[in-house]
N, C-alpha and C positions, 0 to 999 in steps of 0.2 A: 187159272187165276195165278197171278204173280204179285207178291208183295215184297217191296224193297224198303228196308229200314236203314237209314244212315243219318249221321249228324247233319243238321241244317247247313246248307251251303255246299254240300259235297258235289252236287250236280247243278250246272248252270242252266241246262234245258231239261227239266223233268218230263215235259210232255214228249219230247223226242225220245228220251230214255224209255218211257212207258211204251211208246209205239214200237221201238226197236226190240224190246224184250218180248212183247206180245207176238210180234211178227216171227221172231226166232222160235218161240215155243210152238206156234201153229205150224210153222214150216217143218220143224223137227218131228212133231207128232204125225205129220203127213196126213192130216185130216183134209177133207175136201174144202176147196176154197169157195165156200158158200156163206151167205149172210149169217146162218145159225152159228157158225164157228168164228166168222170175222167179228160179229157183234158180241160174242161171249168168250173170247180169248182176250183178257185184259190185264194190265199191270197197274198197280197202285204204288206210288212213291210216297213214303212216309218220312217226313223230317222229324228227327229227334232233337230235343233241346240240348244245347251244350252241356256236357257233363252227365248225360243220361245213359251213356254207353261206355263200358270199360271192360278190358280183360283184367286178369289178376295183377298185372304190372302197371295198370293205370292207363294203358293205351286205349283211346276211344276212336281210333281211325279205322274202324272196321265197317263193313257193309254186310247185312244179312239179307239174303234173298230166299223167299219161300215160294215154291212152285207147287200148286195143288192141281192135280189132274184126276180124272175118273180112274177107277181101279183098272190096272193093266194097260194104261195108255202108253207107258214108256217101257220098252224092253231094255235090256242092259246097254245096248249100243246107243239107244236114244237117251238113256240116263247120262251116259258119259258125254254125249254131244250137248245136251242141255246145260250141264254144269260148265263145260268148256266154253261154249258160246256166250252164256249169260255172264260168266266171269269176265270175259273179254269185253263185252258190251259195257259192263259196269266200269271197268278201268278206263275205257275210252271215253265214256260220258263224263267221268270225273277228271279227265286229262291227267291221270296219275297211273302210269304203268305199274308202279309198285303195289297198287291196290289189288292186283291179281293175287298177291300173297295174303291179303287181308279180307277177302270176300268169301263168305260162307254161303253155300247154296244148299238148301234143304229141300229134298223131294218128298212130297207127301201125296197120298192117294185118298180120295173120298171113298168111303165104304160103298158097297153095292147098295143102290137106292139113296145114296147120300149126296147126289149132285142136283141141287135145286135150280130149276130153270122154269121161268114163266109160272111160278107158284106151285110147282110140282116136284116132288123128290123122285128123280128119275133113276131107273136101273140102267146099266149099260145097254141092255137090249132095247129099252125105250129110247135112249139117245141115238142108237144106230137106226132105229125105225124112223125117228123124226128126221134124221139127216137124209135117209133114203127118200122119204116123202118130199123133203124140200128139193132134193136133186131132181126128182121126177117132175115136180111142179115148175122147176126152172128149165126143164128140157135138156138137162145135162146127163152125161153118162158116166 
């Protein structure tokens, strides 16, 4: 799950931004391209009212991106790539290359058993088993 927080009006096409962010995370995670992951890798773009965001100096032209994955989904290389690519996507979507300097990306992990899907708090093993079952039902290898 990806949450983006920015001042209202930062992004002209929020839907495209959400698709681009979700696609990037799914690609970097290297999960199978199956409905389970396509339907459950999503981005939410939150507009903040004017004046509701500021650093110490009063600058409110920042973007905060929080990425939540299951525990252990991102090794160090994937962490670096997620931060790099999502920052670039944000700046491109805002049509503001300088936003690379003002985009914060926070990587967080759901604890074991803390990834709720279809009304069940899944462990990593349960998520893997569900993915394998879906792959088998789709006839993929």
